[in-house]
Steps between C-alpha positions, in 0.01 A plus 500: 500500500683622810293268712602187315791280632817544294459149357160578360651826349764283333237277357294800387792669302621163367153459362491854349828420328347184362781271641445154604642393843750289313615799276507729805705240698741459204571869476566514874717194503259333739272194489143503418427360844683792663276761308183301589592508876578877484171581325301291753682664792658160614850643432584849635693760297733618764798603289480841347738397225260237386205744502706730279575215254125404488413873441760511210357181335149640529615839375329696782616735774611306804291731723190397316591141565524580862157657499626866503480790263789472253771764492437732214822568308538860365587374153166294479263785597359509149428127498248269683582283789333197658309697759338719229417184297324354796310809565374518145416125528302564818307785318419258205376237744231726643138421417323815618192447277432171671531642850251778431237242434512446886596844616473835300826659403633817666493828305748464214741767366357768268483404138683815381788414733510143388502602133792747562697220687441254225623737235804571706567135551500455114739782450721359772505162314572668171791693645632159643486599865430147611605528858283805562213322329553182696469687828185682386313221338375310821323807624361591160363144452340489848334839437371400171379167616314664786338744263412214263335325789306817603365598155292219377287658220482793278750726335721531810533120518617488132745785563652319803521173309693675233750654752538160685556323165764745403677457829502125462657560152767724651576242763517224238737688271729603793514149657575348156788722434649426837477120457192427716311321212239309702377815673509682167261243360261524806494879471439490119218248552334712759522795265296326231226399742475854640509664156200301380313656789612839388327443168817619303600266212823693439611478867426125479711494185798657675448264799519210242855629403603474862370145528697418179809665626478299832438179307799563280714569813383168638613316173151464357573653171227338296235588746626860502478518120155353497354730759645815347395412130152389614417840671675697229270337242193609707627853520614520128411836328207475252495606152296812571808698622306574815770365741602724790864572583439303826377196311794511254743524787371204696453291189864582389625418847344155489652431164846601630478278802375220281802559290734474789346170597531370152867594496557296818362197322716569202212572254648770285212508253248569772725765641524673171119496451420625839756787493384599154141517630610717796687713258176566303321596817780734599494662154117552545574637841751749352736555785612355838247530772435368841131413484421256774855519614608301192782721367376373154605661177742471197810519728390237735423261216868532392612434854316178504617408157856520645392311821347217296805473290708444817261232612533340166887501549542750224716755683635683195153556365411645832795732501410621145154584609638675803720722287208622318277540799745729708507740204127545502362799679247278691766308682607765745144601571423149638495455883811378675378133559445453127843637393696318768310172427607546135858555599492182700358308201768644274767403751374140472519540121845617491618220745335244256769562236797580732500883510553507872616864516186618324301275737643662810457845325115429461488389862670822616267709292186320633630555861532872419148513374334301767730337756247248645424358160857377482598453866184332617404264227616130498535514113738777517703327770524200265622714214768671727606156622532364153700800379737492794556131461601550131703813555876451495691674770362757737174682394506873469439701801146613429392146417663361818328770700163419344556128554562568865186707533310217333652249741662315212841363575789622281 
């Protein structure tokens, strides 16, 4: 975007923040006509103080607004910045498969190296290293897209499609956590299309979960419920007890994500039915596993039971579930992202019934387990802001320090 005039960059980021010219003008204390003239290049932005004010309203680095690379602050190295978002967007906007219709693709990376890199990306996500992952994803996506365009038939084509589908899933999950919901939906939708070509029903099932999560983040709760339950029904275990651990894991994950969507709607009966169904699948599975990178098992079912209770506004029920979960041997065996995510959910639960000290305790514990899960996620910022607003007096030192790292004003 560095080649665009500053007015066009203002218009671009205003659109990304879904602000009308009138809303943007009101927040700046300017007229709509003034904004329109700036965006059309009729009025120059020759005061740096005004540029700073615009950047603050748009919530972007002022250097990015000026068409330069933003300054990377040391405390935000584990998070994602606008430059990395745009690089991932550029990778998602590539259509290599169409280009090769006119010109053959260059030799792609080796499949073994791609598989190793994809597995590493999954582990990076499940350890909540979002900044590291954001910087690696553009190259990983470009390599996998090039390979997908190169291999057009046979077993190698199916293997590449599987790897590209997984990378789209990783991108979707990372972008959703960091508040880039439109891009998360795009990546998830791409994953479903590619997974079909891989001929893997279970991979397509997990991709469906990513679509459901993106829809839920966009406020499309009922659509998220329907898509998860629809595919879960298609993957439901039969009565012949021949279901594989992988099938049980994907089926259970779909039910859990459906339960979260039902909770957002306020449908407690459907939440109960779906979580009970997932619990049956987890019981058949026997123990927590990470088949298809689902982290599905008895412990994760209870984490979702607590999370759904929070969505229903039943914070005390969530805390009761939490107290039983942390005593279970499976909890400490979960990967850091899952445990820190749970601590964030329980912080929300404690805040719902006014236990603010306990809420901050959960945030601090989540930060200890996986800092980026707390410091980089908008939902965590909202919880911290709420707790600080309701806390009387000066917050404790560790809480104030965490708030500063999160960029939340004390």
